[in-house]
N, CA, C and O of each residue as an XYZ file, in Angstrom:
616
protein
N       0.707     -0.712     -0.076
C       0.146     -0.484     -0.031
C       0.500      0.750     -0.838
O       0.908      0.330     -1.920
N       0.528      1.807     -0.826
C       0.967      3.354     -1.237
C       0.442      5.189     -0.234
O      -0.309      6.077     -0.636
N       1.035      5.121      0.755
C       0.336      6.096      0.674
C       1.149      8.117      0.835
O       2.353      7.915      0.991
N       1.025      8.926      0.840
C       1.355     10.302      0.483
C       1.487     10.660      1.508
O       0.856     10.184      2.452
N       2.696     11.988      1.662
C       2.709     12.948      2.834
C       2.604     14.063      3.008
O       3.430     14.976      2.997
N       0.799     14.003      3.303
C       1.091     16.162      3.226
C       1.606     16.482      3.970
O       1.993     15.600      4.737
N       1.909     17.620      4.235
C       2.562     18.744      5.781
C       2.233     20.594      5.852
O       2.104     21.413      4.941
N       2.199     20.689      6.823
C       1.477     21.890      6.785
C       2.050     23.278      7.662
O       1.502     23.833      8.614
N       2.943     23.514      7.197
C       4.456     24.460      7.771
C       3.885     25.589      8.730
O       2.809     26.183      8.668
N       4.740     25.683      9.471
C       4.116     26.576     10.148
C       5.342     27.022     11.264
O       6.090     26.370     11.992
N       5.120     28.647     10.973
C       6.528     29.848     11.073
C       6.538     30.406     12.159
O       5.662     31.256     12.322
N       7.402     30.178     13.168
C       7.210     31.878     14.082
C       8.020     33.042     14.403
O       9.213     32.812     14.205
N       7.778     34.219     14.832
C       8.631     35.009     13.729
C       9.595     34.861     14.664
O       9.204     34.343     15.710
N      11.423     35.340     14.571
C      12.581     34.955     15.336
C      13.103     36.404     14.577
O      13.596     36.602     13.466
N      12.705     37.458     15.884
C      13.693     38.992     15.062
C      12.682     39.295     14.987
O      11.792     39.218     15.834
N      12.644     39.903     13.405
C      12.866     40.815     12.319
C      12.075     40.193     11.589
O      10.983     40.545     11.143
N      12.687     39.176     11.456
C      12.192     38.104      9.751
C      11.130     37.727      9.480
O      10.697     36.915     10.297
N      10.446     37.969      8.622
C       8.993     37.849      8.689
C       9.045     36.698      8.502
O       9.965     35.885      8.416
N       6.994     36.615      8.381
C       7.035     34.242      8.655
C       6.143     34.665      8.301
O       5.620     35.779      8.302
N       5.754     32.984      7.697
C       4.464     33.360      6.667
C       4.520     31.411      7.311
O       5.420     30.672      7.709
N       2.815     31.248      7.067
C       2.391     30.194      6.814
C       1.987     29.694      5.899
O       1.002     30.191      5.352
N       2.831     28.049      5.169
C       1.704     28.077      4.221
C       1.793     26.141      3.898
O       2.730     25.417      4.232
N       0.281     25.630      3.042
C       0.177     24.511      3.430
C       0.584     24.175      2.296
O      -0.012     24.722      1.369
N       2.194     22.763      1.761
C       2.485     22.378      0.995
C       1.618     21.087      0.449
O       1.082     20.227      1.148
N       1.625     21.173     -0.827
C       0.712     20.457     -2.077
C       1.474     19.729     -2.142
O       2.643     20.075     -1.968
N       0.986     17.790     -2.549
C       1.796     17.344     -3.306
C       2.780     16.286     -1.760
O       2.764     16.469     -0.543
N       3.337     15.480     -2.428
C       4.144     14.920     -1.642
C       5.365     16.171     -0.954
O       5.905     17.182     -1.404
N       5.405     15.293      0.577
C       6.820     16.260      1.604
C       7.681     15.122      1.150
O       7.301     13.966      0.962
N       9.129     15.691      0.969
C      10.333     15.504      1.253
C      10.866     14.512      2.881
O      11.421     15.110      3.802
N      10.687     13.604      2.922
C      11.706     12.893      3.758
C      12.479     13.535      4.205
O      12.473     14.656      3.696
N      13.382     13.366      5.140
C      14.922     13.199      6.381
C      14.992     12.690      6.844
O      14.131     12.652      7.723
N      15.614     12.097      6.855
C      16.511     11.130      7.491
C      18.013     12.009      8.451
O      18.589     13.048      8.129
N      18.340     10.874      9.964
C      19.448     11.401      9.617
C      20.030     10.248     10.182
O      19.404      9.241     10.513
N      21.852     10.510     10.335
C      22.386      8.965     10.381
C      23.797      9.382     11.669
O      24.693     10.218     11.781
N      23.153      7.973     12.586
C      22.967      8.241     13.787
C      24.644      7.311     13.762
O      25.221      7.368     14.847
N      25.378      6.529     12.667
C      26.559      5.331     13.432
C      25.522      4.248     14.081
O      25.512      3.941     15.273
N      24.550      3.664     12.963
C      24.126      2.726     14.178
C      23.868      1.726     12.968
O      23.768      2.404     11.945
N      23.782      0.920     12.806
C      23.393     -0.366     11.841
C      21.738      0.229     12.332
O      21.182      0.031     13.412
N      21.306      0.874     11.336
C      19.810      0.735      9.940
C      19.500      0.137      9.229
O      20.239     -0.305      8.349
N      18.303     -0.102      9.339
C      17.893     -0.412      7.413
C      18.284      0.469      6.628
O      18.554      1.527      7.196
N      18.533      0.451      4.704
C      18.736      1.605      4.089
C      17.387      2.306      3.860
O      16.335      1.785      3.489
N      17.688      3.901      4.227
C      16.629      4.785      4.393
C      15.621      4.384      3.208
O      15.431      3.251      2.765
N      15.081      5.468      2.841
C      13.797      5.375      2.162
C      14.125      6.203      0.938
O      14.696      7.289      0.838
N      13.587      5.356     -0.002
C      13.669      6.062     -1.481
C      13.419      7.286     -1.795
O      12.257      7.680     -1.893
N      14.784      8.315     -2.064
C      13.884      9.183     -2.143
C      14.143     10.734     -0.901
O      13.647     11.859     -0.832
N      14.830     10.224     -0.370
C      14.344     10.879      1.617
C      16.053     11.586      1.732
O      16.726     10.976      2.562
N      16.446     12.197      1.362
C      17.497     13.679      2.287
C      18.011     13.440      3.463
O      17.413     13.226      4.517
N      19.504     13.496      3.192
C      20.225     13.825      4.638
C      20.253     14.796      5.666
O      19.999     15.958      5.346
N      20.414     14.634      6.382
C      19.244     16.164      7.886
C      20.342     17.090      7.603
O      20.076     18.211      8.037
N      21.795     16.994      6.870
C      23.316     17.985      7.256
C      22.867     18.024      4.731
O      23.052     19.055      4.084
N      22.388     16.775      4.116
C      22.086     17.897      2.722
C      20.610     18.920      2.660
O      20.288     19.895      1.980
N      19.851     18.011      3.900
C      18.657     19.311      3.930
C      18.870     20.622      4.561
O      18.545     21.793      4.363
N      19.148     20.341      4.903
C      20.729     21.913      5.960
C      21.376     23.083      4.833
O      21.328     24.313      4.837
N      22.049     22.008      3.796
C      23.701     22.738      3.003
C      22.337     23.516      1.561
O      22.478     24.388      0.704
N      21.644     22.999      1.791
C      20.086     24.046      0.607
C      18.861     24.276      1.478
O      17.739     24.011      1.046
N      19.060     24.768      2.709
C      18.347     25.203      3.184
C      19.617     27.511      3.233
O      19.381     28.690      2.969
N      21.203     26.325      3.938
C      22.372     27.419      3.880
C      22.710     28.189      2.398
O      23.413     29.191      2.266
N      21.973     27.394      1.263
C      22.447     27.519     -0.113
C      20.944     28.447     -0.616
O      20.861     28.597     -1.835
N      19.634     29.139      0.339
C      18.858     29.813     -0.391
C      19.198     31.174      0.414
O      19.507     31.498      1.560
N      18.953     31.816     -0.902
C      19.661     32.750     -0.265
C      17.915     34.500      0.116
O      17.644     35.647     -0.237
N      17.349     33.300      1.069
C      16.044     33.773      1.463
C      16.037     33.316      3.058
O      15.972     34.070      4.030
N      16.134     31.694      3.051
C      16.372     31.893      3.982
C      18.273     31.743      4.490
O      18.263     31.127      5.556
N      19.138     31.941      4.261
C      20.404     31.272      4.413
C      20.671     33.086      6.417
O      21.511     33.229      7.305
N      19.951     33.514      6.194
C      19.840     35.022      6.764
C      19.155     34.451      7.824
O      19.474     34.769      8.969
N      18.526     33.891      7.681
C      16.438     33.376      8.612
C      17.538     32.605      9.189
O      18.327     33.299      9.830
N      17.808     31.333      9.133
C      19.221     31.144     10.026
C      20.104     31.649     10.909
O      20.220     31.475     12.122
N      20.796     32.392     10.026
C      22.055     33.169     11.179
C      21.493     33.975     12.117
O      22.143     34.191     13.140
N      20.315     34.513     11.968
C      19.201     35.268     12.659
C      18.744     34.432     14.087
O      18.818     34.865     15.237
N      18.208     32.986     13.597
C      17.592     32.483     14.111
C      18.905     32.115     15.465
O      18.954     32.634     16.580
N      19.818     31.105     14.900
C      21.202     30.765     15.420
C      21.470     31.805     16.729
O      21.671     31.721     17.940
N      21.343     32.825     15.699
C      22.493     34.341     16.676
C      20.702     34.692     17.968
O      20.635     35.859     18.354
N      19.890     34.036     18.315
C      18.999     34.341     18.832
C      19.460     33.527     19.869
O      19.750     34.044     20.948
N      19.630     31.627     19.585
C      19.494     31.039     20.455
C      20.669     30.913     21.031
O      20.809     30.010     21.856
N      21.915     31.912     20.679
C      23.211     32.534     22.181
C      22.946     32.139     23.270
O      23.009     31.055     23.850
N      22.582     33.307     23.550
C      21.943     33.481     24.572
C      21.068     32.649     25.732
O      21.235     32.703     26.951
N      19.835     31.662     24.795
C      19.143     30.759     25.782
C      20.014     29.955     26.227
O      20.422     29.778     27.374
N      20.378     29.296     24.904
C      20.989     28.232     25.015
C      22.323     27.587     26.248
O      22.704     26.509     26.702
N      22.610     28.881     26.349
C      24.392     29.226     26.724
C      24.160     29.628     28.597
O      23.536     30.689     28.595
N      24.313     29.370     29.488
C      24.905     30.744     30.723
C      26.186     31.368     30.130
O      26.453     32.563     30.003
N      27.149     29.945     29.690
C      28.364     30.963     30.749
C      28.700     30.507     28.714
O      28.006     29.914     27.888
N      30.518     31.370     28.614
C      30.495     31.263     27.949
C      30.983     30.374     26.913
O      32.204     30.463     27.049
N      30.663     29.219     25.541
C      31.295     28.477     25.919
C      31.817     28.326     23.920
O      31.124     29.109     23.271
N      32.580     27.710     23.232
C      32.333     27.644     22.086
C      30.895     27.849     21.276
O      30.779     28.466     20.217
N      30.088     27.353     21.832
C      28.808     27.346     21.125
C      28.420     27.992     21.328
O      28.219     28.579     20.265
N      27.935     28.653     22.263
C      27.720     30.329     22.349
C      28.467     30.937     21.583
O      28.090     32.077     21.854
N      28.978     31.024     21.087
C      30.264     32.314     19.893
C      30.114     32.232     18.668
O      30.264     32.991     17.711
N      29.634     30.676     18.907
C      29.494     30.272     16.962
C      28.405     30.698     16.903
O      28.162     31.365     15.897
N      27.193     30.498     18.009
C      26.327     30.606     17.650
C      25.282     32.355     17.673
O      24.170     32.795     17.379
N      26.309     32.694     18.114
C      26.606     34.733     18.412
C      27.250     35.031     16.960
O      27.492     36.211     16.706
N      27.491     34.232     16.169
C      28.263     34.842     15.136
C      26.829     33.741     14.742
O      25.906     33.488     15.515
N      26.904     33.509     14.109
C      25.412     32.891     13.239
C      25.917     31.402     12.740
O      25.513     30.998     11.650
N      26.557     30.810     13.316
C      27.662     29.432     12.120
C      26.351     28.980     12.933
O      25.413     29.337     13.645
N      27.103     27.763     12.184
C      26.790     26.129     12.225
C      27.713     26.231     11.821
O      28.344     26.947     11.044
N      27.908     24.557     13.052
C      29.209     24.154     13.095
C      29.732     23.325     11.130
O      30.650     22.757     10.538
N      28.558     23.766     10.973
C      29.372     23.035      9.902
C      29.959     24.141      9.168
O      30.689     23.852      8.220
N      29.777     25.246      9.424
C      30.392     27.206      8.480
C      31.805     27.299      9.196
O      32.875     27.753      8.790
N      31.411     26.663     10.508
C      32.383     27.525     11.229
C      33.170     26.302     11.238
O      33.374     25.950     12.400
N      33.787     25.377     10.215
C      34.212     24.223     10.557
C      35.172     24.682      9.161
O      36.352     25.024      9.096
N      34.194     24.538      8.171
C      34.716     25.401      6.938
C      35.629     26.375      6.898
O      36.665     26.539      6.253
N      34.825     27.237      8.030
C      36.078     28.024      8.043
C      36.785     28.061      8.385
O      37.685     28.786      7.962
N      36.903     27.174      9.573
C      38.649     26.908     10.175
C      39.414     25.723      9.469
O      40.620     25.505      9.582
N      38.615     25.076      8.805
C      39.981     24.355      7.714
C      40.055     23.351      8.606
O      41.178     22.907      8.844
N      38.879     22.768      9.299
C      38.491     21.546      9.512
C      37.460     20.304      9.435
O      36.943     19.987      8.363
N      37.192     19.611     10.667
C      34.968     19.569     10.005
C      34.630     19.590     11.309
O      35.054     19.790     12.447
N      33.014     19.091     10.204
C      31.843     19.715     11.699
C      31.981     18.711     13.246
O      31.720     18.972     14.420
N      32.455     17.629     12.634
C      32.448     16.615     13.795
C      33.144     17.118     14.257
O      32.632     17.843     15.110
N      35.123     17.272     14.181
C      35.958     18.417     15.520
C      35.501     19.528     15.672
O      36.195     19.993     16.577
N      34.611     20.452     15.313
C      34.025     21.555     15.935
C      33.219     20.266     17.152
O      33.793     19.863     18.164
N      31.842     19.834     16.715
C      31.288     19.290     17.345
C      32.451     18.620     18.986
O      32.367     18.996     20.155
N      33.164     17.835     18.527
C      33.625     17.075     19.231
C      34.712     18.353     20.376
O      34.858     17.979     21.540
N      35.215     19.395     20.075
C      35.505     20.653     21.166
C      33.995     20.844     21.426
O      33.437     19.750     21.507
N      33.253     21.778     21.565
C      32.084     22.066     22.120
C      31.266     21.139     23.073
O      30.857     21.566     24.153
N      31.011     19.724     22.609
C      31.045     18.801     23.401
C      31.849     18.881     24.920
O      31.259     18.806     25.998
N      33.714     19.092     24.709
C      33.722     19.194     26.497
C      34.780     17.479     25.422
O      35.543     16.878     26.178
N      34.768     17.340     25.053
C      35.334     15.892     24.613
C      36.618     15.649     24.515
O      37.319     14.703     24.877
N      36.966     17.283     23.618
C      38.488     17.203     22.664
C      39.022     18.621     22.956
O      38.724     19.735     22.525
N      39.659     18.297     23.588
C      40.724     20.042     23.582
C      42.394     20.240     22.436
O      43.541     19.819     22.288
N      40.889     21.652     21.646
C      42.708     21.860     20.458
C      43.277     22.318     20.775
O      43.230     22.876     21.871
N      44.363     22.349     19.796
C      45.177     22.617     19.942
C      45.559     24.179     19.815
O      44.531     24.835     19.649
N      46.674     24.942     19.842
C      46.735     26.218     19.518
C      46.691     26.810     18.359
O      46.366     27.992     18.246
N      46.939     26.232     17.602
C      47.040     26.685     16.150
C      45.444     26.644     15.934
O      44.899     27.565     15.326
N      44.553     25.331     16.550
C      43.201     25.337     16.122
C      42.249     26.440     16.379
O      41.543     26.943     15.506
N      42.277     26.977     18.288
C      42.367     28.263     18.853
C      42.538     29.245     18.148
O      41.751     30.165     18.372
N      43.249     29.401     17.396
C      43.717     30.233     17.194
C      42.956     30.738     15.121
O      42.564     31.779     14.593
N      43.131     29.242     14.644
C      42.041     29.339     13.264
C      39.892     29.601     14.071
O      38.908     30.266     13.747
N      40.102     29.007     14.716
C      38.593     29.338     15.316
C      38.696     30.474     15.903
O      37.660     30.820     15.335
N      38.937     31.277     16.435
C      38.711     33.027     16.727
C      39.041     32.956     15.594
O      37.942     33.031     15.046
N      40.227     32.806     14.302
C      40.154     34.090     13.575
C      38.085     34.364     12.375
O      37.344     35.232     11.913
N      38.247     32.779     12.538
C      37.046     32.039     11.795
C      35.716     32.441     12.755
O      34.558     32.236     12.390
N      35.890     32.726     13.360
C      34.208     33.248     14.883
C      34.547     35.364     14.781
O      33.837     36.165     15.388
N      35.674     35.745     13.940
C      36.548     37.326     14.147
C      36.070     37.695     15.836
O      35.152     38.434     16.192
N      37.047     36.892     16.715
C      37.381     37.501     18.172
C      39.141     36.820     18.932
O      39.912     36.145     18.250
N      39.316     37.063     19.845
C      40.903     37.260     20.324
C      40.583     35.919     20.333
O      39.512     35.541     20.806
N      41.551     35.007     19.771
C      42.182     33.552     20.331
C      41.868     33.664     21.900
O      41.026     32.783     22.079
N      42.059     34.158     22.864
C      41.815     34.468     24.023
C      40.590     34.201     25.013
O      40.549     34.039     26.233
N      39.625     34.217     24.039
C      38.316     34.307     24.515
C      37.974     32.341     24.174
O      37.719     31.456     24.990
N      38.159     32.248     22.233
C      37.888     31.116     22.054
C      38.389     30.053     23.021
O      37.825     28.983     23.249
N      39.822     30.605     23.701
C      40.247     29.429     24.788
C      39.154     29.061     26.166
O      38.437     28.188     26.655
N      39.708     30.596     26.353
C      38.245     30.725     27.888
C      36.640     30.279     27.855
O      35.832     30.447     28.769
N      36.400     29.682     26.590
C      35.190     30.107     26.291
C      35.090     27.839     25.670
O      34.133     27.084     25.843
N      36.321     27.543     25.076
C      36.473     25.974     25.620
C      37.162     25.359     27.349
O      36.855     24.327     27.946
N      38.033     26.320     27.711
C      37.883     25.643     29.587
C      37.517     26.084     30.378
O      37.987     26.278     31.499
N      35.958     26.492     29.618
C      34.544     27.406     30.737
C      34.248     25.701     30.206
O      35.060     24.978     30.785
N      33.648     25.180     29.606
C      33.020     24.153     29.115
C      33.048     22.647     28.918
O      32.200     21.854     28.509
N      34.905     22.444     29.547
C      35.539     21.564     29.690
C      35.146     21.439     30.591
O      34.445     20.432     30.693
N      35.280     22.241     31.739
C      35.473     22.368     33.205
C      33.666     22.253     33.445
O      33.323     21.660     34.468
N      32.815     22.671     32.750
C      31.073     21.828     33.046
C      30.968     20.700     32.342
O      29.790     20.814     32.003
N      31.318     19.716     31.881
C      31.222     18.589     31.284
C      29.162     18.647     30.977
O      28.430     18.695     31.965
N      28.852     18.639     30.242
C      27.296     18.757     29.378
C      26.765     20.291     29.571
O      25.538     20.355     29.654
N      27.204     21.086     29.626
C      26.906     22.332     29.546
C      25.906     22.578     27.587
O      24.927     22.945     26.937
N      27.441     21.909     27.650
C      27.390     22.443     25.075
C      27.383     21.084     25.091
O      28.474     20.550     24.894
N      25.820     19.927     25.395
C      25.671     18.852     24.185
C      24.522     18.660     23.613
O      23.969     17.659     23.156
N      24.018     20.612     23.770
C      23.086     20.045     23.085
C      22.934     21.505     21.450
O      23.124     22.672     21.791
N      22.640     21.257     20.043
C      23.161     22.386     19.289
C      23.623     22.031     18.601
O      24.180     22.768     17.787
């Protein structure tokens, strides 16, 4: 038996970006995440979450909204200054920060989670990518490593 999914897309206002409510006619795209565990093959025509976000980041209408949403989240998610709060304040995704710092998204995720302690070269590259002083990045990484679990979401 075949079925088609339809969706209603609802947006909330984030900052000053105007949002709309619309109903999509026709079939919806299916997203799936890769979590490093054995699983069955994704559905035919499914799109990875990374590819879906890359499409949003490339969309000239959506990219500024994503940056603004990240900036709005920066003060909500972290009380202390962490690498994640610096990244979100800059309006960057982990993937974008990684590209700017010439590393991988997985590396940035491990630094943000406090499971990896970057060297001075990487701290300098992260600081340059974020447009902040390297001392500020060092302090942020030190803070999150001293408070395990504070930067595990996002």
